[in-house]
N, C-alpha and C positions, 0 to 999 in steps of 0.2 A: 401081561401086556400092560398093566397098569404102569408098571415101572419103567416103560420105556416112554412115556409121555414127559415126564421131568427131564428126562435125558436129552430129549431134543429141545426142548423149552431153553434148557442150560446151553446148549450146542448154539442155538440160535440168537441167544443173547451175546455170546461169546464173540460171535462173527459179525456184530454190528461194528460200524466204523467210527461212530459218535453217537452219543446219548440223546435220545429224541426227547423234545420238551412240548406238553400240549401249551401252545400259545396260538392267538389269534394276531395276526399282522395283517393289515390291510395291504392287499396287492393288485397289480394291474397285471393280468395275462395276456399276452398276445404272439402270434406267429411272426417269425422274423420275415422280411421280405424274401419273395421266391419260395417260400415253403407252402404254397397254398392259399386258398381263400385267407382273406384276412380276417381276424376276429379280435376283438379286444373286449376282454371280461374284468370287471372289478369282483374281487372276492377277498376272502379271509383265510389265512392259514388255519388247518385244524392241528397239525403236528409240525415240528421244525427240528432241523439238525443242521450240524455243520456241512451236510452234504447235499441238502435239498428240504423238500418239504411235502407234506399232504394237504391238497386244497380241494373244495367241490367246485366242479366247473359243470356249467350248462352246456357249453360249446362243445363240440365233436373233436375229439382229439383221439389221437392211438398211440399206442406203444412204438417208440423210437422216435416218435416225432419230436422236432426241436421247438421249443418254444422260449420265449422271453419273459421273466419274472420281473417285474417294477416294485419296489419297497415303496408305498406310496408317501410314506412320512419323509423318507431322505431322497428319494428320486432315484436312487441306485439302482442299476440294473444288471441281471446275471442272464446268461443264455442258460437254458436248462434241456434236458430231454425226459421225456413221459417213460417212466419205468412202467406203469401198470394204471389200468382204469379198472376201477370197481363198481359196477352197477348197484347201486342201493336200491332196497326195497320202496323206499319213499324219499323222496328229494334227490337233487341232482347226484351225478356218479361223484365218488372221489378220485382224486388223480394225484398219483404219487411222481413226483418230479425228482431229477438228481440234477445238481448243477455240473457244469462242464469241468470246473474246478472248484473244489471246496470253499466255501467262502463263509466261514464262520459269524464275521463282522456283518455281513448282510441283515441280519436279524437285529442288530442294535442293542443286544443284550448286556446290561451292566456285569453281570456275573455268570458268564457261560460256564458248562461243565468243562472241567479240567481238559476231559478227552477231545474237546474242540481245538485244542492249541497244537495237538500233535497229529491233526487229521492230515491224511496226504494221499 
């Protein structure tokens, strides 16, 4: 059974669309109009990639819910959807979000990984 674990990990890494980077970017997260009760929350990303991010959010969100992520440094906004909500033992839940369209430039990284340019 031990031999199966590395195979699953390798398969998982191959299925990634773009490399993930541990990066703290200040963002404002809010719901679009008509998507339920409004909330605005300032937070920082934990992990980013060309297709989305992982953020810690105190506000209640659910999988498939649409959100708007705004990069507070640039002011740029991207529509995204909640992919997963992971309730942590301590601290706020971590929320994985996926952009409606890949947006590698959203993070303003000077040298993004090569696979961010071929995202689609």
